[in-house]
N, C-alpha and C positions, 0 to 999 in steps of 0.2 A: 504494500502500501504506500504509493507517497506522502510524503509528509509536505506542509507549505509553510510558512511563517506565520498567515494566516489563517490556517486552521486551528479551531478550538481543539483544548486539550484539556485532563487532565492536572494539577501540582498543586504543589503545597505553598498554599496563603505567604506571602510576604510580610501584610502587614495587616493590622485589625480592619476591618470594613463591614456595610452591612447587605444582604444579598437584596438584590432591586427587587424582586421576584417576591418572596414571603418577607422581608423586613428581617430575618435574624441575623443575628451577630456573626459575623466570621473571622475567628480571633489564627492570629498567625500561627503559622504549624497544619492548620485545618487542612482537609480537603479540600478543592470546587474544581469547576468544570471553569475555563479562562476562555473566552470568547475576542481575540484580537481584535477583530474587525470593527465591534459595539464597544471594545474596553471597559466589556462588564465582567465580573467574580460572580458565578450563581454559586450558594452553597447545595451540599451534593445532594439534601434533601427536596432541592427545589423541581419543579414539572421539568424546567429545559433542561437541567442535570439529568433528570434521568433521560426526558427523549435521545437527547445525545449521546448516551452511554450505551441506549439501547441498540440505536444505530452501529456507534463504532463495535459492538462487540457482534451486531449481525455482518459489516464488513470484514472483521477481524475471520470470519467462518465461512468468510464467500456465499453468504448467504444474498438473494438477488433484493428480499424485500422482507422486512423484519414484521411486516403492517400486515400480511396476509396468509 
């Protein structure tokens, strides 16, 4: 799978912040899903993070579409 600098990715938070979707606190060191194009970090429990992780897992297993 190709990887580009603007692709979303999981990572550890580098500083404290708030999830823009859930409003949950993100502490330094928490696992997050970062969307570079939006410049937003989502809490791992948010719906955006869950949807992206689901699709990333489907891509990793070479499934054409995870939603059917």
